[in-house]
N, C-alpha and C positions, 0 to 999 in steps of 0.2 A: 392759473391755479389747475393743478392736477392731482387726482388721487387715483390709487390702484387698490384693487382687493382681489382676493380668490374667493369665487363664489362657493358656497357649499349647499349640499342637500338639505341640511337642517335649515338655513336661511331660506331655501325654495319652500319648504313645507310650511314653515312659520308665515311667510308672505302669502303664499297660495290659500291657506286655511283663513288667514285673517281678512283677505279680500273676498273669499267666497261666502264666508259668513257675516260680512260687514253690512251695517245699516239696517235700521227699523224693519220694514215690511219682508225685505229679502231674509233677514235673520229668521223670522217667524215662518216664512214659507218654506226655507231650506232646511230648517231643523225639525219641523213638524210635518212638513208636506209628505215625505216618503213614507214614515210610519202610518200616517192618516190613510194613505191609499193602500198601504199594506192591509191595514184593519178594514178598510171598505172592501177589499178584495176577499178577505178571510170572511167577513160577514155575509157577502153574497155567496160564497161557497155553502155556508151553513144554512142560508135561507133556501137556496136551490134545493139542497139535499133534503130539507125538511118539508117543503111545500109541493115541489114537482114531483108528480108520479110517474110520468112518461120518462122512460129512458131515453128515447129519441130527443126530446126536448133537454134533459138534465145535462147530457154529455157536452153540448155545444155551450150551454150556460155555465157549466163549471169550468170549461176549458178558459172562456172569456174572462171568468172571476179570478181564474189562476193567472191569466195574462195581466190583469190589473194588478194582482199583487205582486207579481215579478217586476212590472214597471215601477212600483213603489219601491221595491227592494233596490233596483237599479238606480233610482233617484236618491235613496237614502245613501247607498255607497258609491255614488259617481265620484266624489272628491278622493275617496281612498283608492279608486280604480285609476284614476288621473296620477295620483301620487305614485302608485305603484308603476305606472307606465315610465315615469321619469326615473324611478329608482331602478329600473332595468338598465336604463342609459347614463347612471350616474357616473360610470367610469369615463365616459366621453364627454359629459357636460361639466364635471365638477373635478376638483383636485388641485395639487399644488402646481401643476404646470398650466393650468387655466387661469388667466388674468384678465380682470376687466378693468378698463381704465376710462375715467371721466375726466375731461378737460373741457374748462371754460374757455373759449376762444371767441373774442368779439361778442355778437349776439347770438352765439350757438353754443350748445353743449355736444362736444365729441364724444361719442361712446363707441369704444372698441372692446370687443370680446373675441379672443382668438383671432381668427382671420376675418371677421365681420367688423364691419365700422359703418356708423351712420352718424350724421348731424341731426341734432334736434334744435330748431330754433328756439330761442328762449320765449318768444311770444306763444309758442304752443304749449309751455308750461302752465298749468292750471293751478296747481298748488305744490307746496312742499310741506309734508308732514313729518315731524320727528316722532319716532317710536321709542320704545326703551333700548331695543338692540340695533336699530338701522333707521334711515331717513327714506321716505318714499318721495319720488318725483313723479307726479300725476300729471298727465298730458290731457288736453282738450279732446283727443281720440281714445281715452280710456285706457292708455297703456301706463304701465307702471315701471319705472326705474328704480331700482333701490341701491343703496350702498350702506354697509354695515358700519358700526363704529370701529371695529377692528380692522385697520387698513394695512395692506402691505407696504404702501409708501404714501407720503403726503399727510397732510393735518386734516382730521375730520372737521374740527371746529373752524379753521380757516377756510376750507373749502365751502363749507356751509354758509358762513358768514358772507363770502365772496358772491356765492349764487343768490343769496337772499338780497345783497346790495345790488346785484344786477337786475333782480325781479322788482325790487322796491319802486324804482322811478316809474315803471309802467303802471304799477298798482296806484301810485299817486296821482298820475295823468287820468287815470280812468275813474278816481273817485272826485275829481274837480270838475 
């Protein structure tokens, strides 16, 4: 069973942001952490300027508070910076000439993208999660392989069913 698709920058952004902001504590830490660190740096600047009289002490403390605020800004805008870096290389990474192929062969999933190819043993797959526009294959080493519902060739439903059928005997053996 084999499927092929053309990866797109929009799919990358959707998957990257969904995984970056996924899950309980990470969600809170990543959405609120940057602004809170920026606020702490700004409050420190205000307190230093209000309470410290000595110029020799004020300058290094304001610089330290500014560094804290800038760190918070980099933490808050980190995902956008990473997306921007991929956007710069979108011509090399995405397009109609790029094709990703997933093929079930025995007890492995062959993944081929451009000139690169690797085999993923099925026992390394931790879960298969269906989303609205794509499906994620998550491995035990926290790697993510996705394939969208719009395929260049192959049947999405048949491939997903074949993958789940191959993974099901392992899940049944683990539960007994």
